[in-house]
mmCIF file as gemmi writes it, N, C-alpha and C atoms, coordinates in Angstrom:
data_model
loop_
_atom_site.group_PDB
_atom_site.id
_atom_site.type_symbol
_atom_site.label_atom_id
_atom_site.label_alt_id
_atom_site.label_comp_id
_atom_site.label_asym_id
_atom_site.label_entity_id
_atom_site.label_seq_id
_atom_site.pdbx_PDB_ins_code
_atom_site.Cartn_x
_atom_site.Cartn_y
_atom_site.Cartn_z
_atom_site.occupancy
_atom_site.B_iso_or_equiv
_atom_site.pdbx_formal_charge
_atom_site.auth_seq_id
_atom_site.auth_asym_id
_atom_site.pdbx_PDB_model_num
ATOM 1 N N . MET Axp A 1 ? 14.107 39.847 40.287 1 0 ? 1 A 1
ATOM 2 C CA . MET Axp A 1 ? 14.098 39.815 38.86 1 0 ? 1 A 1
ATOM 3 C C . MET Axp A 1 ? 15.431 39.323 38.324 1 0 ? 1 A 1
ATOM 4 N N . LYS Axp A 2 ? 16.535 39.679 38.99 1 0 ? 2 A 1
ATOM 5 C CA . LYS Axp A 2 ? 17.839 39.257 38.513 1 0 ? 2 A 1
ATOM 6 C C . LYS Axp A 2 ? 17.978 37.742 38.586 1 0 ? 2 A 1
ATOM 7 N N . ARG Axp A 3 ? 17.303 37.155 39.588 1 0 ? 3 A 1
ATOM 8 C CA . ARG Axp A 3 ? 17.392 35.675 39.686 1 0 ? 3 A 1
ATOM 9 C C . ARG Axp A 3 ? 16.716 34.997 38.471 1 0 ? 3 A 1
ATOM 10 N N . ILE Axp A 4 ? 15.602 35.547 38.011 1 0 ? 4 A 1
ATOM 11 C CA . ILE Axp A 4 ? 14.9 34.998 36.895 1 0 ? 4 A 1
ATOM 12 C C . ILE Axp A 4 ? 15.716 35.179 35.622 1 0 ? 4 A 1
ATOM 13 N N . ASP Axp A 5 ? 16.392 36.332 35.51 1 0 ? 5 A 1
ATOM 14 C CA . ASP Axp A 5 ? 17.273 36.503 34.336 1 0 ? 5 A 1
ATOM 15 C C . ASP Axp A 5 ? 18.408 35.532 34.35 1 0 ? 5 A 1
ATOM 16 N N . LEU Axp A 6 ? 18.997 35.268 35.515 1 0 ? 6 A 1
ATOM 17 C CA . LEU Axp A 6 ? 20.064 34.328 35.623 1 0 ? 6 A 1
ATOM 18 C C . LEU Axp A 6 ? 19.573 32.908 35.272 1 0 ? 6 A 1
ATOM 19 N N . VAL Axp A 7 ? 18.422 32.511 35.713 1 0 ? 7 A 1
ATOM 20 C CA . VAL Axp A 7 ? 17.871 31.215 35.333 1 0 ? 7 A 1
ATOM 21 C C . VAL Axp A 7 ? 17.563 31.118 33.84 1 0 ? 7 A 1
ATOM 22 N N . LEU Axp A 8 ? 17.042 32.193 33.285 1 0 ? 8 A 1
ATOM 23 C CA . LEU Axp A 8 ? 16.687 32.182 31.848 1 0 ? 8 A 1
ATOM 24 C C . LEU Axp A 8 ? 18.002 32.129 31.012 1 0 ? 8 A 1
ATOM 25 N N . ILE Axp A 9 ? 19.104 32.564 31.509 1 0 ? 9 A 1
ATOM 26 C CA . ILE Axp A 9 ? 20.309 32.42 30.797 1 0 ? 9 A 1
ATOM 27 C C . ILE Axp A 9 ? 21.02 31.133 31.025 1 0 ? 9 A 1
ATOM 28 N N . LEU Axp A 10 ? 21.015 30.65 32.232 1 0 ? 10 A 1
ATOM 29 C CA . LEU Axp A 10 ? 21.75 29.413 32.567 1 0 ? 10 A 1
ATOM 30 C C . LEU Axp A 10 ? 21.091 28.164 32.019 1 0 ? 10 A 1
ATOM 31 N N . VAL Axp A 11 ? 19.781 28.104 31.978 1 0 ? 11 A 1
ATOM 32 C CA . VAL Axp A 11 ? 19.061 26.891 31.516 1 0 ? 11 A 1
ATOM 33 C C . VAL Axp A 11 ? 19.416 26.584 30.059 1 0 ? 11 A 1
ATOM 34 N N . PRO Axp A 12 ? 19.318 27.543 29.108 1 0 ? 12 A 1
ATOM 35 C CA . PRO Axp A 12 ? 19.693 27.217 27.754 1 0 ? 12 A 1
ATOM 36 C C . PRO Axp A 12 ? 21.199 26.933 27.615 1 0 ? 12 A 1
ATOM 37 N N . VAL Axp A 13 ? 22.015 27.628 28.369 1 0 ? 13 A 1
ATOM 38 C CA . VAL Axp A 13 ? 23.46 27.384 28.251 1 0 ? 13 A 1
ATOM 39 C C . VAL Axp A 13 ? 23.779 25.992 28.781 1 0 ? 13 A 1
ATOM 40 N N . LEU Axp A 14 ? 23.224 25.578 29.858 1 0 ? 14 A 1
ATOM 41 C CA . LEU Axp A 14 ? 23.505 24.255 30.394 1 0 ? 14 A 1
ATOM 42 C C . LEU Axp A 14 ? 22.856 23.189 29.515 1 0 ? 14 A 1
ATOM 43 N N . GLY Axp A 15 ? 21.704 23.481 28.914 1 0 ? 15 A 1
ATOM 44 C CA . GLY Axp A 15 ? 21.07 22.51 28.024 1 0 ? 15 A 1
ATOM 45 C C . GLY Axp A 15 ? 21.882 22.348 26.77 1 0 ? 15 A 1
ATOM 46 N N . LEU Axp A 16 ? 22.432 23.391 26.218 1 0 ? 16 A 1
ATOM 47 C CA . LEU Axp A 16 ? 23.242 23.299 25.002 1 0 ? 16 A 1
ATOM 48 C C . LEU Axp A 16 ? 24.585 22.672 25.275 1 0 ? 16 A 1
ATOM 49 N N . SER Axp A 17 ? 25.094 22.756 26.473 1 0 ? 17 A 1
ATOM 50 C CA . SER Axp A 17 ? 26.384 22.169 26.75 1 0 ? 17 A 1
ATOM 51 C C . SER Axp A 17 ? 26.304 20.624 26.718 1 0 ? 17 A 1
ATOM 52 N N . ALA Axp A 18 ? 25.116 20.068 26.732 1 0 ? 18 A 1
ATOM 53 C CA . ALA Axp A 18 ? 24.98 18.641 26.611 1 0 ? 18 A 1
ATOM 54 C C . ALA Axp A 18 ? 25.104 18.144 25.188 1 0 ? 18 A 1
ATOM 55 N N . CYS Axp A 19 ? 25.04 19.114 24.223 1 0 ? 19 A 1
ATOM 56 C CA . CYS Axp A 19 ? 25.14 18.748 22.815 1 0 ? 19 A 1
ATOM 57 C C . CYS Axp A 19 ? 26.618 18.571 22.488 1 0 ? 19 A 1
ATOM 58 N N . ASP Axp A 20 ? 26.983 17.445 22 1 0 ? 20 A 1
ATOM 59 C CA . ASP Axp A 20 ? 28.398 17.168 21.684 1 0 ? 20 A 1
ATOM 60 C C . ASP Axp A 20 ? 28.549 17.259 20.157 1 0 ? 20 A 1
ATOM 61 N N . ILE Axp A 21 ? 29.469 18.082 19.687 1 0 ? 21 A 1
ATOM 62 C CA . ILE Axp A 21 ? 29.627 18.233 18.275 1 0 ? 21 A 1
ATOM 63 C C . ILE Axp A 21 ? 30.903 17.528 17.765 1 0 ? 21 A 1
ATOM 64 N N . THR Axp A 22 ? 31.6 16.834 18.645 1 0 ? 22 A 1
ATOM 65 C CA . THR Axp A 22 ? 32.822 16.103 18.177 1 0 ? 22 A 1
ATOM 66 C C . THR Axp A 22 ? 32.381 14.807 17.517 1 0 ? 22 A 1
ATOM 67 N N . PRO Axp A 23 ? 33.096 14.349 16.528 1 0 ? 23 A 1
ATOM 68 C CA . PRO Axp A 23 ? 32.755 13.067 15.884 1 0 ? 23 A 1
ATOM 69 C C . PRO Axp A 23 ? 32.943 11.911 16.849 1 0 ? 23 A 1
ATOM 70 N N . GLN Axp A 24 ? 31.995 11.017 16.805 1 0 ? 24 A 1
ATOM 71 C CA . GLN Axp A 24 ? 32.022 9.854 17.737 1 0 ? 24 A 1
ATOM 72 C C . GLN Axp A 24 ? 33.029 8.779 17.366 1 0 ? 24 A 1
ATOM 73 N N . ALA Axp A 25 ? 33.099 8.504 16.099 1 0 ? 25 A 1
ATOM 74 C CA . ALA Axp A 25 ? 34.037 7.434 15.668 1 0 ? 25 A 1
ATOM 75 C C . ALA Axp A 25 ? 34.397 7.68 14.206 1 0 ? 25 A 1
ATOM 76 N N . THR Axp A 26 ? 35.499 7.115 13.796 1 0 ? 26 A 1
ATOM 77 C CA . THR Axp A 26 ? 35.917 7.166 12.411 1 0 ? 26 A 1
ATOM 78 C C . THR Axp A 26 ? 35.2 6.036 11.653 1 0 ? 26 A 1
ATOM 79 N N . LEU Axp A 27 ? 34.647 6.437 10.482 1 0 ? 27 A 1
ATOM 80 C CA . LEU Axp A 27 ? 33.929 5.45 9.719 1 0 ? 27 A 1
ATOM 81 C C . LEU Axp A 27 ? 34.934 4.565 8.946 1 0 ? 27 A 1
ATOM 82 N N . THR Axp A 28 ? 34.55 3.331 8.781 1 0 ? 28 A 1
ATOM 83 C CA . THR Axp A 28 ? 35.416 2.379 8.046 1 0 ? 28 A 1
ATOM 84 C C . THR Axp A 28 ? 35.386 2.752 6.557 1 0 ? 28 A 1
ATOM 85 N N . PRO Axp A 29 ? 36.394 2.3 5.795 1 0 ? 29 A 1
ATOM 86 C CA . PRO Axp A 29 ? 36.406 2.63 4.361 1 0 ? 29 A 1
ATOM 87 C C . PRO Axp A 29 ? 35.19 2.102 3.585 1 0 ? 29 A 1
ATOM 88 N N . GLY Axp A 30 ? 34.607 0.994 3.995 1 0 ? 30 A 1
ATOM 89 C CA . GLY Axp A 30 ? 33.51 0.41 3.259 1 0 ? 30 A 1
ATOM 90 C C . GLY Axp A 30 ? 32.169 0.885 3.722 1 0 ? 30 A 1
ATOM 91 N N . PHE Axp A 31 ? 32.112 1.912 4.609 1 0 ? 31 A 1
ATOM 92 C CA . PHE Axp A 31 ? 30.858 2.413 5.072 1 0 ? 31 A 1
ATOM 93 C C . PHE Axp A 31 ? 29.995 2.936 3.923 1 0 ? 31 A 1
ATOM 94 N N . GLY Axp A 32 ? 28.778 2.44 3.821 1 0 ? 32 A 1
ATOM 95 C CA . GLY Axp A 32 ? 27.888 2.894 2.767 1 0 ? 32 A 1
ATOM 96 C C . GLY Axp A 32 ? 27.915 2.025 1.53 1 0 ? 32 A 1
ATOM 97 N N . ASP Axp A 33 ? 28.761 1.048 1.465 1 0 ? 33 A 1
ATOM 98 C CA . ASP Axp A 33 ? 28.855 0.194 0.268 1 0 ? 33 A 1
ATOM 99 C C . ASP Axp A 33 ? 27.496 -0.547 0.015 1 0 ? 33 A 1
ATOM 100 N N . THR Axp A 34 ? 26.908 -1.018 1.052 1 0 ? 34 A 1
ATOM 101 C CA . THR Axp A 34 ? 25.65 -1.753 0.864 1 0 ? 34 A 1
ATOM 102 C C . THR Axp A 34 ? 24.555 -0.875 0.24 1 0 ? 34 A 1
ATOM 103 N N . VAL Axp A 35 ? 24.454 0.37 0.743 1 0 ? 35 A 1
ATOM 104 C CA . VAL Axp A 35 ? 23.45 1.26 0.176 1 0 ? 35 A 1
ATOM 105 C C . VAL Axp A 35 ? 23.713 1.538 -1.297 1 0 ? 35 A 1
ATOM 106 N N . ARG Axp A 36 ? 25.015 1.818 -1.611 1 0 ? 36 A 1
ATOM 107 C CA . ARG Axp A 36 ? 25.352 2.122 -3.018 1 0 ? 36 A 1
ATOM 108 C C . ARG Axp A 36 ? 25.128 0.87 -3.886 1 0 ? 36 A 1
ATOM 109 N N . HIS Axp A 37 ? 25.451 -0.336 -3.33 1 0 ? 37 A 1
ATOM 110 C CA . HIS Axp A 37 ? 25.143 -1.56 -4.129 1 0 ? 37 A 1
ATOM 111 C C . HIS Axp A 37 ? 23.659 -1.719 -4.388 1 0 ? 37 A 1
ATOM 112 N N . ASN Axp A 38 ? 22.814 -1.506 -3.343 1 0 ? 38 A 1
ATOM 113 C CA . ASN Axp A 38 ? 21.374 -1.669 -3.576 1 0 ? 38 A 1
ATOM 114 C C . ASN Axp A 38 ? 20.831 -0.652 -4.536 1 0 ? 38 A 1
ATOM 115 N N . ILE Axp A 39 ? 21.344 0.609 -4.497 1 0 ? 39 A 1
ATOM 116 C CA . ILE Axp A 39 ? 20.889 1.583 -5.447 1 0 ? 39 A 1
ATOM 117 C C . ILE Axp A 39 ? 21.301 1.177 -6.851 1 0 ? 39 A 1
ATOM 118 N N . ALA Axp A 40 ? 22.488 0.69 -7.015 1 0 ? 40 A 1
ATOM 119 C CA . ALA Axp A 40 ? 22.922 0.287 -8.373 1 0 ? 40 A 1
ATOM 120 C C . ALA Axp A 40 ? 22.156 -0.915 -8.853 1 0 ? 40 A 1
ATOM 121 N N . ALA Axp A 41 ? 21.755 -1.826 -7.926 1 0 ? 41 A 1
ATOM 122 C CA . ALA Axp A 41 ? 20.993 -3.014 -8.377 1 0 ? 41 A 1
ATOM 123 C C . ALA Axp A 41 ? 19.595 -2.661 -8.812 1 0 ? 41 A 1
ATOM 124 N N . GLN Axp A 42 ? 19.041 -1.548 -8.293 1 0 ? 42 A 1
ATOM 125 C CA . GLN Axp A 42 ? 17.709 -1.138 -8.64 1 0 ? 42 A 1
ATOM 126 C C . GLN Axp A 42 ? 17.637 -0.025 -9.724 1 0 ? 42 A 1
ATOM 127 N N . THR Axp A 43 ? 18.814 0.312 -10.238 1 0 ? 43 A 1
ATOM 128 C CA . THR Axp A 43 ? 18.835 1.336 -11.281 1 0 ? 43 A 1
ATOM 129 C C . THR Axp A 43 ? 18.784 0.683 -12.665 1 0 ? 43 A 1
ATOM 130 N N . VAL Axp A 44 ? 17.93 1.154 -13.487 1 0 ? 44 A 1
ATOM 131 C CA . VAL Axp A 44 ? 17.848 0.64 -14.851 1 0 ? 44 A 1
ATOM 132 C C . VAL Axp A 44 ? 18.947 1.226 -15.673 1 0 ? 44 A 1
ATOM 133 N N . ASN Axp A 45 ? 19.663 0.369 -16.373 1 0 ? 45 A 1
ATOM 134 C CA . ASN Axp A 45 ? 20.795 0.811 -17.221 1 0 ? 45 A 1
ATOM 135 C C . ASN Axp A 45 ? 20.167 0.98 -18.634 1 0 ? 45 A 1
ATOM 136 N N . PRO Axp A 46 ? 20.12 2.213 -19.148 1 0 ? 46 A 1
ATOM 137 C CA . PRO Axp A 46 ? 19.51 2.491 -20.442 1 0 ? 46 A 1
ATOM 138 C C . PRO Axp A 46 ? 20.359 1.907 -21.597 1 0 ? 46 A 1
ATOM 139 N N . ALA Axp A 47 ? 21.617 1.697 -21.396 1 0 ? 47 A 1
ATOM 140 C CA . ALA Axp A 47 ? 22.461 1.152 -22.466 1 0 ? 47 A 1
ATOM 141 C C . ALA Axp A 47 ? 23.319 0.007 -21.886 1 0 ? 47 A 1
ATOM 142 N N . PRO Axp A 48 ? 22.673 -1.172 -21.621 1 0 ? 48 A 1
ATOM 143 C CA . PRO Axp A 48 ? 23.422 -2.242 -21.018 1 0 ? 48 A 1
ATOM 144 C C . PRO Axp A 48 ? 24.492 -2.779 -21.978 1 0 ? 48 A 1
ATOM 145 N N . LEU Axp A 49 ? 25.478 -3.362 -21.374 1 0 ? 49 A 1
ATOM 146 C CA . LEU Axp A 49 ? 26.503 -3.993 -22.189 1 0 ? 49 A 1
ATOM 147 C C . LEU Axp A 49 ? 25.954 -5.223 -22.932 1 0 ? 49 A 1
ATOM 148 N N . PRO Axp A 50 ? 26.435 -5.493 -24.129 1 0 ? 50 A 1
ATOM 149 C CA . PRO Axp A 50 ? 25.907 -6.671 -24.848 1 0 ? 50 A 1
ATOM 150 C C . PRO Axp A 50 ? 26.242 -7.975 -24.056 1 0 ? 50 A 1
ATOM 151 N N . GLU Axp A 51 ? 25.265 -8.832 -23.968 1 0 ? 51 A 1
ATOM 152 C CA . GLU Axp A 51 ? 25.453 -10.032 -23.257 1 0 ? 51 A 1
ATOM 153 C C . GLU Axp A 51 ? 25.389 -11.2 -24.263 1 0 ? 51 A 1
ATOM 154 N N . THR Axp A 52 ? 25.772 -12.365 -23.808 1 0 ? 52 A 1
ATOM 155 C CA . THR Axp A 52 ? 25.665 -13.525 -24.666 1 0 ? 52 A 1
ATOM 156 C C . THR Axp A 52 ? 24.201 -13.838 -24.845 1 0 ? 52 A 1
ATOM 157 N N . PRO Axp A 53 ? 23.792 -14.284 -25.979 1 0 ? 53 A 1
ATOM 158 C CA . PRO Axp A 53 ? 22.393 -14.591 -26.212 1 0 ? 53 A 1
ATOM 159 C C . PRO Axp A 53 ? 21.898 -15.699 -25.282 1 0 ? 53 A 1
ATOM 160 N N . THR Axp A 54 ? 20.674 -15.561 -24.823 1 0 ? 54 A 1
ATOM 161 C CA . THR Axp A 54 ? 20.121 -16.545 -23.961 1 0 ? 54 A 1
ATOM 162 C C . THR Axp A 54 ? 19.73 -17.783 -24.815 1 0 ? 54 A 1
ATOM 163 N N . MET Axp A 55 ? 19.948 -18.942 -24.253 1 0 ? 55 A 1
ATOM 164 C CA . MET Axp A 55 ? 19.592 -20.142 -25.03 1 0 ? 55 A 1
ATOM 165 C C . MET Axp A 55 ? 18.188 -20.507 -24.606 1 0 ? 55 A 1
ATOM 166 N N . GLY Axp A 56 ? 17.373 -20.899 -25.53 1 0 ? 56 A 1
ATOM 167 C CA . GLY Axp A 56 ? 16.026 -21.323 -25.272 1 0 ? 56 A 1
ATOM 168 C C . GLY Axp A 56 ? 15.495 -22.21 -26.378 1 0 ? 56 A 1
ATOM 169 N N . ASP Axp A 57 ? 14.41 -22.817 -26.167 1 0 ? 57 A 1
ATOM 170 C CA . ASP Axp A 57 ? 13.765 -23.652 -27.152 1 0 ? 57 A 1
ATOM 171 C C . ASP Axp A 57 ? 12.666 -22.811 -27.816 1 0 ? 57 A 1
ATOM 172 N N . GLY Axp A 58 ? 12.928 -22.352 -29.007 1 0 ? 58 A 1
ATOM 173 C CA . GLY Axp A 58 ? 11.966 -21.492 -29.728 1 0 ? 58 A 1
ATOM 174 C C . GLY Axp A 58 ? 10.682 -22.196 -30.068 1 0 ? 58 A 1
ATOM 175 N N . LYS Axp A 59 ? 10.748 -23.509 -30.426 1 0 ? 59 A 1
ATOM 176 C CA . LYS Axp A 59 ? 9.543 -24.24 -30.786 1 0 ? 59 A 1
ATOM 177 C C . LYS Axp A 59 ? 8.639 -24.413 -29.564 1 0 ? 59 A 1
ATOM 178 N N . ARG Axp A 60 ? 9.26 -24.65 -28.434 1 0 ? 60 A 1
ATOM 179 C CA . ARG Axp A 60 ? 8.452 -24.821 -27.202 1 0 ? 60 A 1
ATOM 180 C C . ARG Axp A 60 ? 7.865 -23.466 -26.763 1 0 ? 60 A 1
ATOM 181 N N . ALA Axp A 61 ? 8.622 -22.396 -26.922 1 0 ? 61 A 1
ATOM 182 C CA . ALA Axp A 61 ? 8.073 -21.088 -26.568 1 0 ? 61 A 1
ATOM 183 C C . ALA Axp A 61 ? 6.94 -20.654 -27.518 1 0 ? 61 A 1
ATOM 184 N N . GLY Axp A 62 ? 7.15 -21.006 -28.809 1 0 ? 62 A 1
ATOM 185 C CA . GLY Axp A 62 ? 6.093 -20.691 -29.774 1 0 ? 62 A 1
ATOM 186 C C . GLY Axp A 62 ? 4.814 -21.468 -29.492 1 0 ? 62 A 1
ATOM 187 N N . ALA Axp A 63 ? 4.953 -22.755 -29.119 1 0 ? 63 A 1
ATOM 188 C CA . ALA Axp A 63 ? 3.793 -23.576 -28.762 1 0 ? 63 A 1
ATOM 189 C C . ALA Axp A 63 ? 3.115 -23.034 -27.543 1 0 ? 63 A 1
ATOM 190 N N . ALA Axp A 64 ? 3.865 -22.557 -26.57 1 0 ? 64 A 1
ATOM 191 C CA . ALA Axp A 64 ? 3.285 -22.032 -25.314 1 0 ? 64 A 1
ATOM 192 C C . ALA Axp A 64 ? 2.518 -20.737 -25.696 1 0 ? 64 A 1
ATOM 193 N N . TRP Axp A 65 ? 3.086 -19.883 -26.53 1 0 ? 65 A 1
ATOM 194 C CA . TRP Axp A 65 ? 2.439 -18.677 -26.969 1 0 ? 65 A 1
ATOM 195 C C . TRP Axp A 65 ? 1.12 -18.974 -27.724 1 0 ? 65 A 1
ATOM 196 N N . GLN Axp A 66 ? 1.202 -19.999 -28.558 1 0 ? 66 A 1
ATOM 197 C CA . GLN Axp A 66 ? -0.003 -20.38 -29.3 1 0 ? 66 A 1
ATOM 198 C C . GLN Axp A 66 ? -1.105 -20.838 -28.359 1 0 ? 66 A 1
ATOM 199 N N . ARG Axp A 67 ? -0.761 -21.679 -27.427 1 0 ? 67 A 1
ATOM 200 C CA . ARG Axp A 67 ? -1.744 -22.145 -26.381 1 0 ? 67 A 1
ATOM 201 C C . ARG Axp A 67 ? -2.327 -20.983 -25.62 1 0 ? 67 A 1
ATOM 202 N N . TYR Axp A 68 ? -1.481 -20.022 -25.294 1 0 ? 68 A 1
ATOM 203 C CA . TYR Axp A 68 ? -1.97 -18.815 -24.584 1 0 ? 68 A 1
ATOM 204 C C . TYR Axp A 68 ? -2.918 -18.019 -25.414 1 0 ? 68 A 1
ATOM 205 N N . SER Axp A 69 ? -2.558 -17.834 -26.7 1 0 ? 69 A 1
ATOM 206 C CA . SER Axp A 69 ? -3.453 -17.117 -27.644 1 0 ? 69 A 1
ATOM 207 C C . SER Axp A 69 ? -4.773 -17.805 -27.825 1 0 ? 69 A 1
ATOM 208 N N . ASP Axp A 70 ? -4.774 -19.096 -27.871 1 0 ? 70 A 1
ATOM 209 C CA . ASP Axp A 70 ? -5.984 -19.879 -28.049 1 0 ? 70 A 1
ATOM 210 C C . ASP Axp A 70 ? -6.789 -20.07 -26.777 1 0 ? 70 A 1
ATOM 211 N N . GLY Axp A 71 ? -6.215 -19.619 -25.632 1 0 ? 71 A 1
ATOM 212 C CA . GLY Axp A 71 ? -6.93 -19.828 -24.336 1 0 ? 71 A 1
ATOM 213 C C . GLY Axp A 71 ? -6.827 -21.229 -23.805 1 0 ? 71 A 1
ATOM 214 N N . GLN Axp A 72 ? -5.831 -21.998 -24.21 1 0 ? 72 A 1
ATOM 215 C CA . GLN Axp A 72 ? -5.694 -23.338 -23.736 1 0 ? 72 A 1
ATOM 216 C C . GLN Axp A 72 ? -4.384 -23.498 -22.919 1 0 ? 72 A 1
ATOM 217 N N . VAL Axp A 73 ? -4.257 -22.648 -21.931 1 0 ? 73 A 1
ATOM 218 C CA . VAL Axp A 73 ? -3.043 -22.674 -21.101 1 0 ? 73 A 1
ATOM 219 C C . VAL Axp A 73 ? -3.09 -23.922 -20.193 1 0 ? 73 A 1
ATOM 220 N N . ARG Axp A 74 ? -1.968 -24.579 -20.165 1 0 ? 74 A 1
ATOM 221 C CA . ARG Axp A 74 ? -1.833 -25.763 -19.262 1 0 ? 74 A 1
ATOM 222 C C . ARG Axp A 74 ? -1.629 -25.262 -17.837 1 0 ? 74 A 1
ATOM 223 N N . GLN Axp A 75 ? -2.429 -25.746 -16.962 1 0 ? 75 A 1
ATOM 224 C CA . GLN Axp A 75 ? -2.275 -25.333 -15.557 1 0 ? 75 A 1
ATOM 225 C C . GLN Axp A 75 ? -1.239 -26.17 -14.887 1 0 ? 75 A 1
ATOM 226 N N . PRO Axp A 76 ? -0.348 -25.549 -14.086 1 0 ? 76 A 1
ATOM 227 C CA . PRO Axp A 76 ? 0.65 -26.327 -13.391 1 0 ? 76 A 1
ATOM 228 C C . PRO Axp A 76 ? 0.059 -27.269 -12.372 1 0 ? 76 A 1
ATOM 229 N N . PRO Axp A 77 ? 0.677 -28.345 -12.03 1 0 ? 77 A 1
ATOM 230 C CA . PRO Axp A 77 ? 0.111 -29.263 -11.032 1 0 ? 77 A 1
ATOM 231 C C . PRO Axp A 77 ? 0.112 -28.606 -9.678 1 0 ? 77 A 1
ATOM 232 N N . ARG Axp A 78 ? -0.956 -28.903 -8.947 1 0 ? 78 A 1
ATOM 233 C CA . ARG Axp A 78 ? -1.098 -28.333 -7.584 1 0 ? 78 A 1
ATOM 234 C C . ARG Axp A 78 ? -0.226 -29.151 -6.64 1 0 ? 78 A 1
ATOM 235 N N . LEU Axp A 79 ? 0.463 -28.473 -5.792 1 0 ? 79 A 1
ATOM 236 C CA . LEU Axp A 79 ? 1.319 -29.093 -4.774 1 0 ? 79 A 1
ATOM 237 C C . LEU Axp A 79 ? 0.761 -28.792 -3.415 1 0 ? 79 A 1
ATOM 238 N N . GLY Axp A 80 ? 0.671 -29.842 -2.65 1 0 ? 80 A 1
ATOM 239 C CA . GLY Axp A 80 ? 0.286 -29.713 -1.253 1 0 ? 80 A 1
ATOM 240 C C . GLY Axp A 80 ? 1.509 -29.592 -0.355 1 0 ? 80 A 1
ATOM 241 N N . THR Axp A 81 ? 1.339 -29.333 0.902 1 0 ? 81 A 1
ATOM 242 C CA . THR Axp A 81 ? 2.518 -29.225 1.776 1 0 ? 81 A 1
ATOM 243 C C . THR Axp A 81 ? 3.213 -30.561 1.929 1 0 ? 81 A 1
ATOM 244 N N . SER Axp A 82 ? 2.515 -31.662 1.787 1 0 ? 82 A 1
ATOM 245 C CA . SER Axp A 82 ? 3.167 -32.949 1.946 1 0 ? 82 A 1
ATOM 246 C C . SER Axp A 82 ? 3.909 -33.346 0.625 1 0 ? 82 A 1
ATOM 247 N N . ASP Axp A 83 ? 3.637 -32.683 -0.445 1 0 ? 83 A 1
ATOM 248 C CA . ASP Axp A 83 ? 4.296 -32.993 -1.738 1 0 ? 83 A 1
ATOM 249 C C . ASP Axp A 83 ? 5.674 -32.358 -1.892 1 0 ? 83 A 1
ATOM 250 N N . VAL Axp A 84 ? 5.94 -31.386 -1.058 1 0 ? 84 A 1
ATOM 251 C CA . VAL Axp A 84 ? 7.161 -30.625 -1.169 1 0 ? 84 A 1
ATOM 252 C C . VAL Axp A 84 ? 8.32 -31.412 -0.474 1 0 ? 84 A 1
ATOM 253 N N . THR Axp A 85 ? 9.43 -31.546 -1.186 1 0 ? 85 A 1
ATOM 254 C CA . THR Axp A 85 ? 10.543 -32.283 -0.604 1 0 ? 85 A 1
ATOM 255 C C . THR Axp A 85 ? 11.43 -31.296 0.173 1 0 ? 85 A 1
ATOM 256 N N . GLN Axp A 86 ? 12.105 -31.866 1.163 1 0 ? 86 A 1
ATOM 257 C CA . GLN Axp A 86 ? 13.023 -31.014 1.948 1 0 ? 86 A 1
ATOM 258 C C . GLN Axp A 86 ? 14.428 -31.177 1.401 1 0 ? 86 A 1
ATOM 259 N N . GLY Axp A 87 ? 15.187 -30.153 1.438 1 0 ? 87 A 1
ATOM 260 C CA . GLY Axp A 87 ? 16.574 -30.224 1.006 1 0 ? 87 A 1
ATOM 261 C C . GLY Axp A 87 ? 17.265 -28.935 1.147 1 0 ? 87 A 1
ATOM 262 N N . GLY Axp A 88 ? 18.496 -28.942 1.261 1 0 ? 88 A 1
ATOM 263 C CA . GLY Axp A 88 ? 19.266 -27.711 1.425 1 0 ? 88 A 1
ATOM 264 C C . GLY Axp A 88 ? 19.766 -27.258 0.069 1 0 ? 88 A 1
ATOM 265 N N . ALA Axp A 89 ? 20.527 -26.193 0.142 1 0 ? 89 A 1
ATOM 266 C CA . ALA Axp A 89 ? 21.088 -25.636 -1.104 1 0 ? 89 A 1
ATOM 267 C C . ALA Axp A 89 ? 22.137 -26.586 -1.652 1 0 ? 89 A 1
ATOM 268 N N . GLY Axp A 90 ? 22.067 -26.822 -2.926 1 0 ? 90 A 1
ATOM 269 C CA . GLY Axp A 90 ? 23.064 -27.695 -3.544 1 0 ? 90 A 1
ATOM 270 C C . GLY Axp A 90 ? 22.756 -29.165 -3.417 1 0 ? 90 A 1
ATOM 271 N N . LYS Axp A 91 ? 21.571 -29.492 -2.898 1 0 ? 91 A 1
ATOM 272 C CA . LYS Axp A 91 ? 21.223 -30.91 -2.753 1 0 ? 91 A 1
ATOM 273 C C . LYS Axp A 91 ? 20.231 -31.354 -3.827 1 0 ? 91 A 1
């Protein structure tokens, strides 16, 4: 019976001794910046700073709205895979 008691005590003690509670490495100062940036990018700002007004063609937007209201929306041209041009950024 004493041998079973010894085994029942030693197994958990030896198993827990494998758990290391010391820190593995020091984190860099920028650790977590990406997560915080992504959270900020997806957060709605209820009181945004005033921005410069966007420039647009009001007559063209009004005509597009009128066509939409009348059900006469212009369909964009269909592009096939051979119609697409290749190019890199800035070209």
